[in-house]
C-alpha positions in Angstrom: -9.5 15.6 1.8 -8.4 16.3 5.4 -8.0 13.6 8.0 -6.8 15.9 10.9 -3.8 13.5 11.1 -1.4 15.2 8.7 -1.9 12.6 6.1 -4.5 13.2 3.3 -3.6 11.4 0.0 -4.1 13.6 -3.1 -6.5 12.7 -5.9 -3.4 12.2 -8.1 -1.9 9.8 -5.6 -5.1 7.9 -5.2 -5.4 7.5 -9.0 -1.8 6.4 -9.5 -1.8 3.9 -6.7 -5.2 2.4 -7.5 -4.2 2.0 -11.3 -0.5 0.9 -10.6 -1.0 -2.7 -11.4 -3.2 -2.3 -14.6 -0.9 0.3 -15.8 2.2 -1.9 -15.3 3.8 0.2 -12.6 3.7 -2.3 -9.7 4.4 -1.1 -6.2 7.4 -2.4 -4.3 6.9 -3.1 -0.7 9.8 -3.2 1.8 9.7 -4.9 5.1 12.0 -6.7 7.6 11.7 -10.5 8.1 14.1 -12.4 10.4 16.2 -9.4 10.8 16.7 -8.9 7.0 15.2 -6.4 4.6 12.9 -7.8 2.0 11.3 -6.4 -1.1 8.2 -7.6 -2.8 6.0 -6.5 -5.7 2.4 -6.1 -4.6 -0.2 -5.7 -7.4 -3.1 -5.6 -5.1 -1.8 -2.4 -3.4 -4.5 0.3 -3.3 -5.9 3.2 -1.3 -8.1 2.1 1.5 -8.7 5.5 3.1 -7.2 9.0 3.0 -4.5 7.9 5.3 -4.2 4.3 4.6 -3.1 1.8 1.9 -4.1 -1.8 1.7 -2.8 -5.1 0.2 -4.4 -8.4 -0.3 -1.8 -11.0 0.5 -2.6 -14.4 -0.8 -0.2 -16.2 1.6 0.9 -15.9 5.3 4.6 -16.6 4.4 6.6 -13.4 3.8 4.8 -10.2 4.5 2.0 -11.4 6.7 4.5 -13.3 9.0 6.9 -10.3 8.9 4.5 -7.7 10.1 3.6 -9.8 13.2 7.2 -9.4 14.2 7.8 -5.8 12.9 4.9 -3.7 11.5 7.2 -1.1 9.9 6.8 -1.1 6.2 7.6 1.1 3.3 6.2 1.2 -0.3 7.6 2.6 -3.5 5.6 3.8 -6.5 7.5 4.5 -9.6 6.3 5.8 -13.0 9.4 6.0 -15.2 7.7 7.5 -18.1 5.7 10.2 -16.0 8.9 10.7 -14.0 6.7 10.3 -10.8 7.8 8.7 -7.5 5.9 8.3 -4.2 7.4 6.8 -1.0 5.0 5.7 1.7 6.1 4.7 5.1 3.8 3.3 7.9 2.8 0.5 10.1 1.0 -2.7 8.8 -1.4 -5.0 10.4 -3.6 -7.8 9.4 -7.4 -7.1 9.6 -9.4 -10.0 10.7 -12.9 -8.5 10.6 -15.1 -9.5 7.7 -16.0 -5.9 6.7 -12.4 -4.9 6.3 -11.4 -8.2 4.6 -14.1 -8.0 2.1 -13.3 -4.2 1.4 -9.6 -4.8 0.8 -10.3 -7.9 -1.4 -13.0 -6.1 -3.3 -10.9 -3.1 -4.0 -7.9 -5.2 -5.2 -7.6 -5.4 -9.0 -9.5 -8.2 -10.7 -6.3 -9.7 -11.9 -5.1 -10.1 -8.2 -8.6 -11.4 -7.1 -8.5 -14.1 -9.7 -5.6 -15.7 -7.9 -7.6 -16.1 -4.7 -11.3 -16.5 -5.7 -12.1 -18.3 -2.3 -10.7 -15.3 -0.3 -8.3 -17.4 1.7 -5.7 -14.5 1.8 -5.0 -11.8 4.3 -6.2 -8.2 4.3 -3.1 -6.1 5.2 -3.9 -2.4 6.2 -1.1 0.1 6.5 -1.6 3.2 8.6 0.6 5.8 6.8 3.2 7.8 8.8 4.5 9.7 5.9 4.2 10.3 2.1 6.8 11.9 0.0 7.5 12.4 -3.6 5.9 13.8 -6.7 6.4 14.5 -10.4 9.6 16.1 -11.7 8.7 19.7 -12.4 5.2 19.1 -11.1 3.3 18.6 -7.9 5.2 17.7 -4.9 4.1 16.2 -1.7 5.5 15.9 1.8 3.0 14.7 4.3 3.7 13.4 8.0 1.3 12.0 10.5 0.9 14.3 13.3 1.7 13.0 16.7 
């Protein structure tokens, strides 16, 4: 699928990201808060569109507060057994409209939704600027958002 923006997540990437938490391959999110780098495992991470990822964050502390200060974010997917790694870099924002909030919540794995049945959390949408990685001896990807 082509977006005209230089980023178009492949079917393989979509499948791997969307099944990361149920497959016990959690996605690590890197961000900066109070001037210091932070890492967090985010089981609700999923593909939101061909050039976006999304996360349902149950609390405002940490990631949500950090992206208000600095929207730069990176995510790491790793499948040791399959020898596959993807690195995503982009800009995060909190979506406040009901349509996006509901879409992000509903697309999150059931296990993650069960932790916030009242939907009190925050829909974080990541506009991707680059995607790199692949499988050793297999498909490689290097995509960058066009200016």
